[in-house]
ZATORVO-116933 format. One record per residue (C-alpha): z, x, y; residue number from 1. Coordinates in nm, 4 decimals, m for minus. Last residue first. Layout:
<node <Z, X, Y>, NUM>
...
***
This chain:
<node <m0.9830, 3.6024, 3.9571>, 226>
<node <m0.8884, 3.7589, 3.6410>, 225>
<node <m1.1339, 3.8269, 3.4361>, 224>
<node <m1.1744, 3.6867, 3.0846>, 223>
<node <m1.1801, 3.9700, 2.8196>, 222>
<node <m1.5140, 4.1038, 2.6325>, 221>
<node <m1.5344, 4.4262, 2.7894>, 220>
<node <m1.1385, 4.4628, 2.6794>, 219>
<node <m1.2047, 4.4286, 2.3292>, 218>
<node <m1.4157, 4.7864, 2.3654>, 217>
<node <m1.0546, 4.9543, 2.4003>, 216>
<node <m1.0946, 5.1012, 2.7686>, 215>
<node <m1.0965, 5.5192, 2.7415>, 214>
<node <m0.8005, 5.7200, 2.9381>, 213>
<node <m0.7816, 5.9067, 2.6516>, 212>
<node <m0.9708, 5.8284, 2.3599>, 211>
<node <m0.9839, 6.2071, 2.1868>, 210>
<node <m1.1880, 6.2515, 1.9199>, 209>
<node <m1.0334, 6.3152, 1.5486>, 208>
<node <m1.2095, 5.9619, 1.4497>, 207>
<node <m1.5418, 6.0499, 1.5583>, 206>
<node <m1.5527, 6.3684, 1.3517>, 205>
<node <m1.4710, 6.1885, 1.0562>, 204>
<node <m1.7102, 5.8989, 1.1375>, 203>
<node <m1.9569, 6.1750, 1.1715>, 202>
<node <m1.9095, 6.3326, 0.8746>, 201>
<node <m1.8920, 6.0226, 0.6558>, 200>
<node <m1.5819, 5.8281, 0.5675>, 199>
<node <m1.4800, 5.7890, 0.1879>, 198>
<node <m1.4184, 5.4034, 0.1398>, 197>
<node <m1.0219, 5.3859, 0.1093>, 196>
<node <m0.8868, 5.2787, m0.2486>, 195>
<node <m0.6696, 4.9726, m0.3135>, 194>
<node <m0.3600, 5.1143, m0.4529>, 193>
<node <m0.2314, 4.9753, m0.7693>, 192>
<node <0.0586, 4.8205, m0.8220>, 191>
<node <m0.0727, 4.4897, m0.6768>, 190>
<node <0.1567, 4.3517, m0.4046>, 189>
<node <0.3593, 4.0160, m0.4029>, 188>
<node <0.4033, 3.7507, m0.1194>, 187>
<node <0.1539, 3.5159, m0.2910>, 186>
<node <0.3217, 3.4675, m0.5768>, 185>
<node <0.2438, 3.2066, m0.7897>, 184>
<node <m0.1008, 3.2207, m0.6951>, 183>
<node <m0.2714, 2.8781, m0.7197>, 182>
<node <m0.6341, 2.8436, m0.8161>, 181>
<node <m0.5920, 2.7946, m1.1861>, 180>
<node <m0.6572, 3.1465, m1.3302>, 179>
<node <m0.4649, 3.2515, m1.0284>, 178>
<node <m0.1720, 3.0967, m1.1232>, 177>
<node <m0.1458, 3.2077, m1.4741>, 176>
<node <m0.2441, 3.5514, m1.3238>, 175>
<node <0.1311, 3.5323, m1.1162>, 174>
<node <0.2753, 3.5264, m1.5276>, 173>
<node <0.1410, 3.8749, m1.6293>, 172>
<node <m0.1135, 3.8312, m1.9051>, 171>
<node <0.0104, 3.8506, m2.2378>, 170>
<node <m0.1037, 4.1955, m2.4796>, 169>
<node <0.2058, 4.3883, m2.3362>, 168>
<node <0.3314, 4.4462, m2.6603>, 167>
<node <0.6720, 4.3212, m2.5764>, 166>
<node <0.4835, 4.0277, m2.4592>, 165>
<node <0.3148, 3.9798, m2.7930>, 164>
<node <0.6293, 4.0333, m2.9906>, 163>
<node <0.7953, 3.7898, m2.7515>, 162>
<node <0.5467, 3.5335, m2.8101>, 161>
<node <0.5464, 3.5501, m3.1687>, 160>
<node <0.9784, 3.5522, m3.1964>, 159>
<node <0.9784, 3.1946, m2.9560>, 158>
<node <1.3326, 3.0650, m2.9887>, 157>
<node <1.4482, 2.7301, m2.8701>, 156>
<node <1.7941, 2.5798, m2.8360>, 155>
<node <1.9189, 2.7746, m2.5774>, 154>
<node <1.6589, 2.6512, m2.3343>, 153>
<node <1.8091, 2.3327, m2.4033>, 152>
<node <2.1521, 2.4480, m2.2939>, 151>
<node <1.9605, 2.6555, m2.0022>, 150>
<node <1.7803, 2.3644, m1.8347>, 149>
<node <2.1173, 2.1709, m1.8768>, 148>
<node <2.3151, 2.4084, m1.6812>, 147>
<node <2.0386, 2.4540, m1.4321>, 146>
<node <1.9957, 2.0754, m1.4120>, 145>
<node <1.7161, 1.8846, m1.5406>, 144>
<node <1.4028, 1.7148, m1.4385>, 143>
<node <1.2415, 2.0712, m1.4062>, 142>
<node <1.3693, 2.1339, m1.7689>, 141>
<node <1.1174, 1.8793, m1.9125>, 140>
<node <0.7838, 2.0723, m1.7952>, 139>
<node <0.9279, 2.3789, m1.8699>, 138>
<node <1.0189, 2.3146, m2.2365>, 137>
<node <0.7217, 2.1675, m2.2557>, 136>
<node <0.5124, 2.4698, m2.1836>, 135>
<node <0.7326, 2.6832, m2.4301>, 134>
<node <0.6555, 2.4237, m2.6996>, 133>
<node <0.2683, 2.4660, m2.6478>, 132>
<node <0.2979, 2.8528, m2.6403>, 131>
<node <0.4997, 2.8953, m2.9697>, 130>
<node <0.2353, 2.6381, m3.0822>, 129>
<node <m0.0334, 2.8965, m2.9613>, 128>
<node <0.1957, 3.1866, m3.0683>, 127>
<node <0.1549, 3.0442, m3.4631>, 126>
<node <m0.1896, 2.9777, m3.4385>, 125>
<node <m0.3060, 3.3297, m3.3816>, 124>
<node <m0.4494, 3.4410, m2.9976>, 123>
<node <m0.7924, 3.4210, m2.8363>, 122>
<node <m0.7130, 3.0657, m2.7064>, 121>
<node <m0.4026, 3.1683, m2.6151>, 120>
<node <m0.4656, 3.2552, m2.2153>, 119>
<node <m0.5476, 2.8733, m2.1846>, 118>
<node <m0.2031, 2.7782, m2.1770>, 117>
<node <m0.2074, 2.5769, m1.8655>, 116>
<node <m0.5176, 2.4580, m1.9482>, 115>
<node <m0.4150, 2.2527, m2.2334>, 114>
<node <m0.1713, 2.1024, m2.0030>, 113>
<node <m0.4653, 1.9490, m1.7035>, 112>
<node <m0.6474, 1.8297, m1.9965>, 111>
<node <m0.3446, 1.6164, m2.1786>, 110>
<node <m0.4219, 1.5124, m2.5341>, 109>
<node <m0.3415, 1.8940, m2.6815>, 108>
<node <m0.0011, 1.7751, m2.5399>, 107>
<node <0.0515, 1.4497, m2.7137>, 106>
<node <0.2820, 1.5631, m2.9744>, 105>
<node <0.4589, 1.8540, m2.7793>, 104>
<node <0.5408, 1.5934, m2.5383>, 103>
<node <0.7139, 1.3825, m2.7782>, 102>
<node <0.8854, 1.6721, m2.9159>, 101>
<node <1.0121, 1.7863, m2.6052>, 100>
<node <1.1532, 1.3761, m2.5577>, 99>
<node <1.3376, 1.4059, m2.8820>, 98>
<node <1.5029, 1.7035, m2.8305>, 97>
<node <1.6129, 1.5792, m2.4643>, 96>
<node <1.7945, 1.2712, m2.6397>, 95>
<node <1.9517, 1.5026, m2.9137>, 94>
<node <2.0727, 1.7340, m2.6301>, 93>
<node <2.2026, 1.3912, m2.4716>, 92>
<node <2.3612, 1.3081, m2.7723>, 91>
<node <2.5520, 1.5873, m2.8355>, 90>
<node <2.6814, 1.6569, m2.4895>, 89>
<node <2.8096, 1.3058, m2.4681>, 88>
<node <2.8483, 1.0772, m2.1664>, 87>
<node <3.1197, 0.8663, m2.0777>, 86>
<node <3.0505, 0.4383, m2.1179>, 85>
<node <3.2617, 0.1366, m2.0782>, 84>
<node <3.1489, m0.2188, m2.1611>, 83>
<node <3.3758, m0.4910, m2.0115>, 82>
<node <3.5959, m0.8396, m2.0793>, 81>
<node <3.6036, m0.8353, m2.4297>, 80>
<node <3.6111, m0.4762, m2.5061>, 79>
<node <3.2588, m0.2259, m2.5814>, 78>
<node <3.3837, 0.1680, m2.5505>, 77>
<node <3.0294, 0.3444, m2.5722>, 76>
<node <2.9575, 0.7096, m2.6306>, 75>
<node <2.7040, 0.7538, m2.3613>, 74>
<node <2.3354, 0.9531, m2.3817>, 73>
<node <2.1370, 0.6471, m2.5651>, 72>
<node <2.3607, 0.3992, m2.4393>, 71>
<node <2.3070, 0.4698, m2.1098>, 70>
<node <1.9390, 0.3759, m2.1328>, 69>
<node <2.0494, 0.0503, m2.3480>, 68>
<node <2.2919, m0.0509, m2.0892>, 67>
<node <2.0585, 0.0068, m1.7648>, 66>
<node <1.8326, m0.2819, m1.9928>, 65>
<node <1.6676, m0.3504, m1.6203>, 64>
<node <1.7838, m0.1598, m1.3714>, 63>
<node <2.0292, m0.3190, m1.1215>, 62>
<node <2.3177, m0.0452, m1.1804>, 61>
<node <2.0470, 0.2133, m1.0519>, 60>
<node <2.0458, 0.0640, m0.6939>, 59>
<node <2.3944, 0.1437, m0.6716>, 58>
<node <2.2629, 0.4725, m0.6045>, 57>
<node <2.1378, 0.3851, m0.2813>, 56>
<node <2.5159, 0.4360, m0.1174>, 55>
<node <2.5024, 0.7919, m0.1576>, 54>
<node <2.8446, 0.9488, 0.0012>, 53>
<node <3.0334, 0.6434, m0.0982>, 52>
<node <2.9346, 0.6234, m0.3930>, 51>
<node <2.9376, 0.3669, m0.7179>, 50>
<node <2.6993, 0.4344, m0.9887>, 49>
<node <2.9259, 0.5057, m1.2622>, 48>
<node <3.1668, 0.2696, m1.1485>, 47>
<node <2.9291, m0.0453, m1.1448>, 46>
<node <2.8473, 0.0627, m1.5160>, 45>
<node <3.1890, 0.1029, m1.6505>, 44>
<node <3.3444, 0.4103, m1.6867>, 43>
<node <3.5542, 0.6189, m1.9870>, 42>
<node <3.7169, 0.9055, m1.8895>, 41>
<node <3.6775, 1.2733, m1.9689>, 40>
<node <3.6552, 1.4749, m2.2787>, 39>
<node <3.9975, 1.5361, m2.1695>, 38>
<node <4.2281, 1.8771, m2.2281>, 37>
<node <4.0402, 2.1452, m2.1142>, 36>
<node <3.8900, 1.8879, m1.8054>, 35>
<node <3.6270, 1.5928, m1.8079>, 34>
<node <3.5493, 1.4413, m1.4918>, 33>
<node <3.3177, 1.1763, m1.6278>, 32>
<node <3.1829, 1.1326, m1.2836>, 31>
<node <3.0253, 1.4535, m1.2580>, 30>
<node <2.8383, 1.4717, m1.5838>, 29>
<node <2.7298, 1.0853, m1.5814>, 28>
<node <2.5428, 1.1621, m1.2265>, 27>
<node <2.3720, 1.4413, m1.3928>, 26>
<node <2.2321, 1.2800, m1.7027>, 25>
<node <2.1810, 0.9329, m1.4983>, 24>
<node <1.8536, 1.0570, m1.3411>, 23>
<node <1.7053, 1.2083, m1.6557>, 22>
<node <1.7932, 0.8732, m1.8490>, 21>
<node <1.5670, 0.6696, m1.5434>, 20>
<node <1.2545, 0.7804, m1.7335>, 19>
<node <1.0389, 0.8691, m1.4709>, 18>
<node <0.6935, 0.6669, m1.3143>, 17>
<node <0.4705, 0.8537, m1.0887>, 16>
<node <0.4620, 0.7939, m0.7090>, 15>
<node <0.2258, 1.0454, m0.4922>, 14>
<node <0.2533, 1.1324, m0.1761>, 13>
<node <0.0238, 1.3530, 0.0338>, 12>
<node <0.1077, 1.4705, 0.3828>, 11>
<node <m0.1455, 1.6179, 0.6129>, 10>
<node <0.0203, 1.4738, 0.9096>, 9>
<node <m0.1578, 1.1905, 1.0406>, 8>
<node <0.0934, 0.8828, 1.0894>, 7>
<node <m0.0331, 0.5681, 0.9267>, 6>
<node <0.0567, 0.2500, 1.1563>, 5>
<node <0.0343, m0.0733, 0.9407>, 4>
<node <0.1252, 0.1637, 0.6477>, 3>
<node <m0.1103, 0.1422, 0.3605>, 2>
<node <0.0303, m0.0267, m0.0104>, 1>
***
C-alpha cells in the first residue's frame, strides 16, 4: 500500500513472514528470571508480553495460536484458571534443529541459496553437504541472540570444510561477496601490493625538475575572482 505523500529518500523496505517463535525466545529468556537455585518462573501470556518500556510487545499476546507457538519451546502448567509457560532450553534447541532440517531440505530449491555456495561445485559431495548446513546455520542464527546462536553452532561440526580450509583450498569469505556483487569488506586492503608502472627517462627527468614558483595546471581553469 502506498502512502498518500511518499517521501523519496532512497529507502526500500521489504515485509516478509517470520515465525513468531523467533521473537518469543529472547523475551521468554528474560522474563523467566532463572537463577542458580531455580529454573525460573511460570507466567501467563499476558505477563510474558507485558512491558512498560516496550508497550507494542503486548500485541504479541493477541497473535493467533499464540498458546501453540509458546508450547513449542516452553514447559506448560495448565490450571483451572490460567495456563502458564516457562521456556525450556532443550525444547528451544529441538525447535531450532527442526528449523535447520527444514531449511536444509529446501536449500537446493532456492536459487539464491544455491548461488551462495557456488564455490563448492567442484568439491566432494561431503563438502557440499556441510556447506549447505553451514549456510543454513548462518541464516537461522541471524534471527537469534548471540548466546543462542553460539549454542546452536556448537551442535554442528564441519570436519570436511575444516580440512579444506586448513589446506587453503577454499576461497576467502570476502571473495564470496565479490562473486555476488557485494563486497563484504570494502575497507579491507589486499595483501599484494599494486606495482606502479615504470617511468620513462623523460618522465623521470620531469619528476626531478624543480616546480618552485610554478602554478599548478588546475589554476588556469579556476574561476577568476572579480
